[in-house]
DRENPA-3360 file (N, C-alpha, C; in nm, 2 decimals, always signed):
BEGIN
1 = XXXXXXXX = +6.53/+10.39/+6.99/+6.38/+10.40/+6.99/+6.33/+10.48/+7.11 ~ +6.23/+10.55/+7.09/+6.17/+10.62/+7.20/+6.06/+10.54/+7.26 ~ +6.03/+10.56/+7.38/+5.93/+10.48/+7.45/+5.85/+10.58/+7.54 ~ +5.73/+10.54/+7.56/+5.64/+10.62/+7.64/+5.68/+10.61/+7.79 ~ +5.62/+10.68/+7.88/+5.65/+10.68/+8.02/+5.62/+10.55/+8.09 ~ +5.53/+10.48/+8.03/+5.49/+10.34/+8.08/+5.61/+10.25/+8.05 ~ +5.63/+10.16/+8.14/+5.74/+10.06/+8.12/+5.69/+9.95/+8.02 ~ +5.79/+9.90/+7.95/+5.76/+9.79/+7.86/+5.70/+9.67/+7.94;
9 = XXXXXXXX = +5.61/+9.60/+7.87/+5.55/+9.48/+7.93/+5.65/+9.36/+7.91 ~ +5.65/+9.27/+8.00/+5.73/+9.15/+7.99/+5.67/+9.03/+8.04 ~ +5.73/+8.92/+8.02/+5.67/+8.79/+8.07/+5.64/+8.80/+8.22 ~ +5.52/+8.75/+8.25/+5.48/+8.75/+8.39/+5.38/+8.87/+8.42 ~ +5.38/+8.97/+8.33/+5.29/+9.08/+8.35/+5.15/+9.04/+8.31 ~ +5.05/+9.10/+8.38/+4.91/+9.08/+8.35/+4.87/+9.18/+8.24 ~ +4.79/+9.13/+8.14/+4.74/+9.23/+8.04/+4.65/+9.33/+8.10 ~ +4.65/+9.45/+8.05/+4.56/+9.56/+8.09/+4.43/+9.55/+8.01;
17 = XXXXXXXX = +4.32/+9.59/+8.07/+4.20/+9.59/+8.00/+4.21/+9.67/+7.87 ~ +4.14/+9.62/+7.77/+4.13/+9.69/+7.64/+3.99/+9.69/+7.59 ~ +3.94/+9.80/+7.55/+3.80/+9.81/+7.50/+3.81/+9.91/+7.38 ~ +3.79/+9.86/+7.26/+3.81/+9.94/+7.13/+3.71/+9.90/+7.03 ~ +3.68/+9.99/+6.93/+3.60/+9.96/+6.82/+3.66/+9.87/+6.72 ~ +3.58/+9.77/+6.67/+3.63/+9.67/+6.58/+3.58/+9.71/+6.44 ~ +3.65/+9.65/+6.34/+3.61/+9.69/+6.20/+3.47/+9.64/+6.16 ~ +3.41/+9.55/+6.24/+3.28/+9.51/+6.21/+3.17/+9.60/+6.28;
25 = XXXXXXXX = +3.22/+9.71/+6.33/+3.14/+9.81/+6.40/+3.09/+9.77/+6.54 ~ +3.15/+9.67/+6.60/+3.12/+9.63/+6.74/+3.22/+9.69/+6.83 ~ +3.20/+9.68/+6.96/+3.31/+9.72/+7.05/+3.36/+9.59/+7.11 ~ +3.49/+9.58/+7.10/+3.56/+9.46/+7.15/+3.61/+9.48/+7.29 ~ +3.60/+9.39/+7.38/+3.65/+9.40/+7.51/+3.74/+9.28/+7.54 ~ +3.87/+9.31/+7.57/+3.97/+9.20/+7.59/+3.92/+9.10/+7.70 ~ +3.84/+9.14/+7.79/+3.78/+9.05/+7.89/+3.72/+8.93/+7.82 ~ +3.67/+8.94/+7.70/+3.61/+8.83/+7.63/+3.71/+8.72/+7.60;
33 = XXXXXXXX = +3.84/+8.74/+7.62/+3.94/+8.65/+7.59/+3.98/+8.56/+7.71 ~ +3.92/+8.59/+7.83/+3.95/+8.52/+7.95/+3.93/+8.37/+7.92 ~ +4.03/+8.29/+7.96/+4.02/+8.14/+7.95/+4.08/+8.09/+7.82 ~ +4.13/+8.19/+7.73/+4.19/+8.15/+7.60/+4.33/+8.19/+7.60 ~ +4.41/+8.12/+7.52/+4.55/+8.16/+7.48/+4.53/+8.25/+7.36 ~ +4.61/+8.36/+7.35/+4.59/+8.44/+7.23/+4.72/+8.53/+7.21 ~ +4.73/+8.58/+7.09/+4.83/+8.68/+7.07/+4.77/+8.82/+7.05 ~ +4.82/+8.91/+7.13/+4.78/+9.05/+7.12/+4.89/+9.12/+7.04;
41 = XXXXXXXX = +4.84/+9.17/+6.92/+4.94/+9.23/+6.83/+4.90/+9.38/+6.80 ~ +5.01/+9.46/+6.82/+5.00/+9.60/+6.79/+5.06/+9.63/+6.65 ~ +4.99/+9.69/+6.56/+5.04/+9.71/+6.43/+5.06/+9.86/+6.41 ~ +5.11/+9.90/+6.30/+5.13/+10.04/+6.26/+5.00/+10.10/+6.20 ~ +5.01/+10.19/+6.11/+4.89/+10.25/+6.05/+4.82/+10.15/+5.95 ~ +4.70/+10.17/+5.92/+4.61/+10.08/+5.84/+4.66/+10.04/+5.71 ~ +4.73/+10.13/+5.64/+4.78/+10.10/+5.50/+4.92/+10.05/+5.49 ~ +4.98/+10.03/+5.61/+5.12/+9.98/+5.61/+5.14/+9.85/+5.54;
49 = XXXXXXXX = +5.22/+9.84/+5.44/+5.24/+9.72/+5.36/+5.29/+9.60/+5.45 ~ +5.38/+9.63/+5.54/+5.43/+9.52/+5.63/+5.31/+9.46/+5.72 ~ +5.23/+9.55/+5.77/+5.12/+9.51/+5.86/+5.02/+9.43/+5.78 ~ +4.99/+9.48/+5.66/+4.89/+9.41/+5.58/+4.94/+9.27/+5.54 ~ +5.06/+9.26/+5.51/+5.12/+9.12/+5.47/+5.11/+9.03/+5.60 ~ +5.14/+9.09/+5.71/+5.13/+9.01/+5.84/+4.99/+8.96/+5.86 ~ +4.89/+9.05/+5.85/+4.75/+9.02/+5.87/+4.71/+8.91/+5.77 ~ +4.76/+8.93/+5.65/+4.73/+8.83/+5.54/+4.78/+8.69/+5.58;
57 = XXXXXXXX = +4.91/+8.69/+5.63/+4.97/+8.56/+5.68/+4.89/+8.50/+5.79 ~ +4.85/+8.58/+5.89/+4.78/+8.53/+6.00/+4.64/+8.48/+5.96 ~ +4.57/+8.54/+5.87/+4.44/+8.49/+5.82/+4.46/+8.36/+5.75 ~ +4.56/+8.36/+5.66/+4.58/+8.24/+5.58/+4.62/+8.12/+5.66 ~ +4.70/+8.14/+5.77/+4.75/+8.03/+5.85/+4.67/+8.01/+5.98 ~ +4.56/+8.09/+6.00/+4.49/+8.09/+6.13/+4.45/+7.95/+6.17 ~ +4.40/+7.86/+6.08/+4.36/+7.73/+6.11/+4.47/+7.64/+6.18 ~ +4.60/+7.68/+6.15/+4.71/+7.61/+6.21/+4.72/+7.63/+6.36;
65 = XXXXXXXX = +4.66/+7.73/+6.41/+4.67/+7.77/+6.55/+4.57/+7.70/+6.64 ~ +4.48/+7.63/+6.59/+4.38/+7.55/+6.67/+4.26/+7.64/+6.71 ~ +4.16/+7.57/+6.75/+4.03/+7.64/+6.79/+4.04/+7.71/+6.92 ~ +4.13/+7.66/+7.01/+4.14/+7.72/+7.14/+4.23/+7.85/+7.15 ~ +4.28/+7.89/+7.03/+4.37/+8.01/+7.03/+4.30/+8.12/+6.94 ~ +4.34/+8.24/+6.98/+4.28/+8.36/+6.90/+4.39/+8.46/+6.89 ~ +4.36/+8.56/+6.81/+4.45/+8.68/+6.78/+4.36/+8.80/+6.80 ~ +4.42/+8.90/+6.86/+4.36/+9.04/+6.87/+4.46/+9.13/+6.80;
73 = XXXXXXXX = +4.42/+9.20/+6.69/+4.50/+9.29/+6.62/+4.45/+9.43/+6.64 ~ +4.55/+9.52/+6.68/+4.52/+9.66/+6.71/+4.60/+9.74/+6.61 ~ +4.53/+9.84/+6.55/+4.60/+9.93/+6.46/+4.60/+10.08/+6.51 ~ +4.71/+10.15/+6.48/+4.73/+10.29/+6.51/+4.66/+10.36/+6.40 ~ +4.52/+10.37/+6.40/+4.45/+10.42/+6.29/+4.31/+10.46/+6.33 ~ +4.24/+10.55/+6.26/+4.10/+10.57/+6.29/+4.02/+10.46/+6.23 ~ +3.90/+10.43/+6.28/+3.82/+10.31/+6.24/+3.79/+10.32/+6.10 ~ +3.74/+10.43/+6.04/+3.70/+10.43/+5.90/+3.82/+10.40/+5.81;
81 = XXXXXXXX = +3.93/+10.45/+5.84/+4.05/+10.42/+5.76/+4.09/+10.27/+5.77 ~ +4.08/+10.22/+5.89/+4.11/+10.08/+5.91/+4.01/+9.99/+5.84 ~ +3.89/+10.02/+5.84/+3.78/+9.95/+5.77/+3.82/+9.95/+5.62 ~ +3.86/+10.06/+5.57/+3.89/+10.07/+5.43/+4.01/+9.98/+5.39 ~ +4.10/+9.96/+5.48/+4.22/+9.88/+5.44/+4.22/+9.74/+5.50 ~ +4.14/+9.71/+5.60/+4.15/+9.58/+5.66/+4.02/+9.49/+5.63 ~ +3.91/+9.55/+5.59/+3.79/+9.47/+5.57/+3.82/+9.35/+5.47 ~ +3.90/+9.38/+5.37/+3.92/+9.28/+5.26/+4.00/+9.16/+5.31;
89 = XXXXXXXX = +4.06/+9.16/+5.43/+4.12/+9.04/+5.48/+4.03/+8.94/+5.53 ~ +3.90/+8.97/+5.56/+3.80/+8.88/+5.62/+3.86/+8.80/+5.73 ~ +3.92/+8.87/+5.82/+3.99/+8.80/+5.93/+3.90/+8.73/+6.03 ~ +3.93/+8.61/+6.07/+3.85/+8.54/+6.17/+3.88/+8.58/+6.31 ~ +3.95/+8.69/+6.33/+3.98/+8.75/+6.46/+3.95/+8.90/+6.46 ~ +3.94/+8.96/+6.58/+3.91/+9.10/+6.58/+4.02/+9.19/+6.54 ~ +3.99/+9.29/+6.46/+4.08/+9.39/+6.42/+4.03/+9.52/+6.47 ~ +4.11/+9.59/+6.55/+4.06/+9.70/+6.63/+4.14/+9.83/+6.60;
97 = XXXXXXXX = +4.07/+9.94/+6.62/+4.13/+10.08/+6.59/+4.15/+10.15/+6.72 ~ +4.28/+10.19/+6.74/+4.31/+10.27/+6.86/+4.37/+10.41/+6.81 ~ +4.27/+10.48/+6.76/+4.31/+10.61/+6.70/+4.38/+10.71/+6.80 ~ +4.33/+10.70/+6.93/+4.39/+10.79/+7.03/+4.52/+10.74/+7.09 ~ +4.56/+10.62/+7.05/+4.68/+10.55/+7.10/+4.68/+10.53/+7.25 ~ +4.56/+10.51/+7.31/+4.55/+10.49/+7.45/+4.62/+10.36/+7.49 ~ +4.60/+10.26/+7.42/+4.65/+10.13/+7.46/+4.80/+10.11/+7.41 ~ +4.83/+10.19/+7.30/+4.97/+10.19/+7.26/+5.06/+10.25/+7.37;
105 = XXXXXXXX = +5.01/+10.35/+7.44/+5.08/+10.41/+7.55/+5.08/+10.31/+7.67 ~ +4.97/+10.25/+7.70/+4.96/+10.16/+7.81/+5.05/+10.04/+7.80 ~ +5.08/+10.00/+7.68/+5.17/+9.88/+7.65/+5.31/+9.93/+7.61 ~ +5.34/+10.06/+7.62/+5.47/+10.11/+7.59/+5.51/+10.08/+7.45 ~ +5.42/+10.09/+7.35/+5.46/+10.06/+7.21/+5.55/+10.18/+7.17 ~ +5.66/+10.14/+7.10/+5.76/+10.24/+7.07/+5.74/+10.30/+6.94 ~ +5.81/+10.42/+6.92/+5.82/+10.49/+6.80/+5.96/+10.51/+6.76 ~ +6.00/+10.49/+6.63/+6.14/+10.50/+6.59/+6.15/+10.54/+6.45;
113 = XXXXXXXX = +6.21/+10.65/+6.42/+6.25/+10.69/+6.28/+6.35/+10.59/+6.23 ~ +6.45/+10.56/+6.31/+6.55/+10.47/+6.27/+6.49/+10.33/+6.24 ~ +6.39/+10.29/+6.32/+6.33/+10.16/+6.29/+6.25/+10.16/+6.16 ~ +6.20/+10.27/+6.12/+6.13/+10.28/+5.99/+6.24/+10.27/+5.87 ~ +6.35/+10.35/+5.89/+6.45/+10.34/+5.78/+6.52/+10.20/+5.78 ~ +6.54/+10.15/+5.89/+6.60/+10.01/+5.90/+6.51/+9.91/+5.83 ~ +6.38/+9.92/+5.86/+6.29/+9.82/+5.80/+6.28/+9.84/+5.65 ~ +6.28/+9.97/+5.60/+6.28/+9.99/+5.46/+6.40/+9.93/+5.39;
121 = XXXXXXXX = +6.52/+9.94/+5.45/+6.64/+9.90/+5.39/+6.65/+9.74/+5.40 ~ +6.64/+9.69/+5.53/+6.67/+9.55/+5.55/+6.56/+9.46/+5.50 ~ +6.44/+9.51/+5.49/+6.32/+9.43/+5.45/+6.26/+9.48/+5.32 ~ +6.35/+9.53/+5.23/+6.30/+9.59/+5.11/+6.22/+9.48/+5.02 ~ +6.27/+9.36/+5.01/+6.19/+9.26/+4.94/+6.05/+9.24/+4.99 ~ +6.04/+9.24/+5.13/+5.91/+9.22/+5.19/+5.82/+9.34/+5.16 ~ +5.88/+9.46/+5.17/+5.81/+9.58/+5.15/+5.76/+9.58/+5.00 ~ +5.84/+9.55/+4.91/+5.80/+9.54/+4.77/+5.69/+9.44/+4.75;
129 = XXXXXXXX = +5.70/+9.32/+4.81/+5.60/+9.22/+4.80/+5.47/+9.27/+4.85 ~ +5.47/+9.34/+4.96/+5.35/+9.40/+5.01/+5.29/+9.50/+4.92 ~ +5.37/+9.59/+4.86/+5.32/+9.69/+4.77/+5.27/+9.63/+4.64 ~ +5.34/+9.52/+4.59/+5.29/+9.46/+4.46/+5.17/+9.37/+4.49 ~ +5.14/+9.34/+4.62/+5.02/+9.27/+4.65/+4.90/+9.36/+4.67 ~ +4.93/+9.49/+4.65/+4.82/+9.59/+4.65/+4.81/+9.66/+4.79 ~ +4.90/+9.64/+4.88/+4.91/+9.70/+5.01/+4.99/+9.83/+4.99 ~ +4.93/+9.93/+4.93/+5.00/+10.06/+4.91/+4.97/+10.15/+5.02;
137 = XXXXXXXX = +5.07/+10.22/+5.08/+5.05/+10.32/+5.19/+4.99/+10.45/+5.13 ~ +4.87/+10.44/+5.08/+4.81/+10.56/+5.01/+4.76/+10.66/+5.11 ~ +4.70/+10.62/+5.22/+4.64/+10.71/+5.32/+4.71/+10.67/+5.45 ~ +4.80/+10.75/+5.50/+4.87/+10.73/+5.62/+4.80/+10.81/+5.73 ~ +4.71/+10.74/+5.80/+4.64/+10.80/+5.91/+4.68/+10.72/+6.04 ~ +4.77/+10.78/+6.11/+4.84/+10.72/+6.23/+4.98/+10.76/+6.22 ~ +5.06/+10.71/+6.31/+5.20/+10.75/+6.31/+5.29/+10.67/+6.22 ~ +5.37/+10.73/+6.14/+5.46/+10.65/+6.05/+5.57/+10.58/+6.13;
145 = XXXXXXXX = +5.60/+10.63/+6.25/+5.71/+10.58/+6.33/+5.67/+10.47/+6.43 ~ +5.54/+10.44/+6.44/+5.50/+10.33/+6.53/+5.57/+10.20/+6.50 ~ +5.62/+10.13/+6.60/+5.68/+10.00/+6.58/+5.58/+9.89/+6.62 ~ +5.59/+9.78/+6.56/+5.49/+9.67/+6.59/+5.54/+9.60/+6.72 ~ +5.44/+9.53/+6.79/+5.47/+9.46/+6.91/+5.37/+9.34/+6.91 ~ +5.42/+9.23/+6.96/+5.34/+9.11/+6.98/+5.35/+9.05/+7.12 ~ +5.24/+9.01/+7.18/+5.24/+8.96/+7.31/+5.16/+8.83/+7.31 ~ +5.23/+8.72/+7.36/+5.16/+8.59/+7.37/+5.11/+8.58/+7.52;
153 = XXXXXXXX = +4.97/+8.56/+7.53/+4.90/+8.57/+7.65/+4.84/+8.44/+7.68 ~ +4.86/+8.39/+7.81/+4.80/+8.26/+7.84/+4.65/+8.28/+7.89 ~ +4.59/+8.17/+7.92/+4.44/+8.17/+7.95/+4.41/+8.24/+8.08 ~ +4.51/+8.28/+8.16/+4.49/+8.35/+8.28/+4.52/+8.50/+8.26 ~ +4.54/+8.55/+8.14/+4.57/+8.69/+8.11/+4.71/+8.73/+8.15 ~ +4.80/+8.64/+8.15/+4.94/+8.67/+8.19/+5.02/+8.66/+8.06 ~ +5.10/+8.76/+8.03/+5.19/+8.76/+7.92/+5.30/+8.66/+7.94 ~ +5.32/+8.57/+7.84/+5.43/+8.47/+7.85/+5.54/+8.51/+7.77;
161 = XXXXXXXX = +5.52/+8.59/+7.66/+5.63/+8.64/+7.58/+5.59/+8.78/+7.52 ~ +5.68/+8.87/+7.54/+5.66/+9.01/+7.48/+5.77/+9.03/+7.37 ~ +5.72/+9.07/+7.26/+5.82/+9.09/+7.15/+5.79/+9.24/+7.10 ~ +5.89/+9.32/+7.12/+5.88/+9.46/+7.07/+5.96/+9.47/+6.94 ~ +5.90/+9.50/+6.83/+5.97/+9.51/+6.70/+6.08/+9.60/+6.70 ~ +6.19/+9.56/+6.64/+6.31/+9.65/+6.63/+6.30/+9.74/+6.50 ~ +6.21/+9.70/+6.41/+6.19/+9.78/+6.29/+6.05/+9.76/+6.25 ~ +6.01/+9.83/+6.14/+5.87/+9.84/+6.11/+5.81/+9.71/+6.06;
169 = XXXXXXXX = +5.89/+9.61/+6.03/+5.84/+9.48/+5.98/+5.87/+9.37/+6.07 ~ +5.92/+9.40/+6.19/+5.96/+9.29/+6.28/+5.85/+9.24/+6.37 ~ +5.80/+9.13/+6.34/+5.69/+9.06/+6.42/+5.74/+8.93/+6.47 ~ +5.68/+8.88/+6.57/+5.71/+8.75/+6.63/+5.70/+8.65/+6.52 ~ +5.79/+8.56/+6.51/+5.79/+8.45/+6.40/+5.66/+8.37/+6.42 ~ +5.60/+8.34/+6.31/+5.47/+8.26/+6.31/+5.49/+8.12/+6.38 ~ +5.61/+8.06/+6.37/+5.63/+7.93/+6.43/+5.63/+7.94/+6.58 ~ +5.67/+8.05/+6.64/+5.66/+8.07/+6.78/+5.52/+8.09/+6.83;
177 = XXXXXXXX = +5.44/+8.16/+6.75/+5.30/+8.18/+6.78/+5.23/+8.04/+6.77 ~ +5.26/+7.97/+6.67/+5.20/+7.83/+6.65/+5.24/+7.74/+6.77 ~ +5.36/+7.74/+6.81/+5.41/+7.66/+6.92/+5.33/+7.70/+7.05 ~ +5.32/+7.83/+7.07/+5.25/+7.88/+7.19/+5.10/+7.84/+7.18 ~ +5.04/+7.84/+7.07/+4.90/+7.81/+7.05/+4.87/+7.66/+7.09 ~ +4.98/+7.58/+7.07/+4.97/+7.44/+7.11/+5.01/+7.41/+7.25 ~ +5.02/+7.52/+7.33/+5.06/+7.51/+7.47/+5.20/+7.47/+7.50 ~ +5.29/+7.50/+7.40/+5.43/+7.48/+7.41/+5.50/+7.62/+7.44;
185 = XXX = +5.57/+7.63/+7.55/+5.63/+7.75/+7.58/+5.74/+7.79/+7.48 ~ +5.73/+7.92/+7.43/+5.83/+7.96/+7.33/+5.97/+7.98/+7.40 ~ +6.07/+7.96/+7.32/+6.20/+7.98/+7.38/+6.27/+8.11/+7.32;
% end
């Protein structure tokens, strides 16, 4: 996998400021999350089947995370394209567009052709489920090789767990997110 010049984030690092357009046409500022536990998730392009299945799961199971927890989802996509593909999720959390990849670079989000191929082969049933659910990669605006990443952040803005996806469908297990939301340290 290739990585930007910025070092990977890890447990103990403070989150960097983020200010991006959201699909509801507001501007989201990560500073608004101060005092909350949350997951900061970097996704691939807006029509990615894996990403849309993950957002669907997060929306469907959001109530399991409790009122004191939130999610911030960032896509490697222009806002108009993201709105076209993500509005239908009706997410109770912000979904943001980082078309210029400013924060992808700041968080050292990786790109990997091998990760794309690996995901297509090893996660073929998930890929097909996503496509049969209507999440077709019809307009790919963003990088095909972007890998996902998830960061569990405490109420002080400190990363407690950093998960860099090894392939295009590799996200942090929901059970780990749920445990963290209940203030249980993930192992």
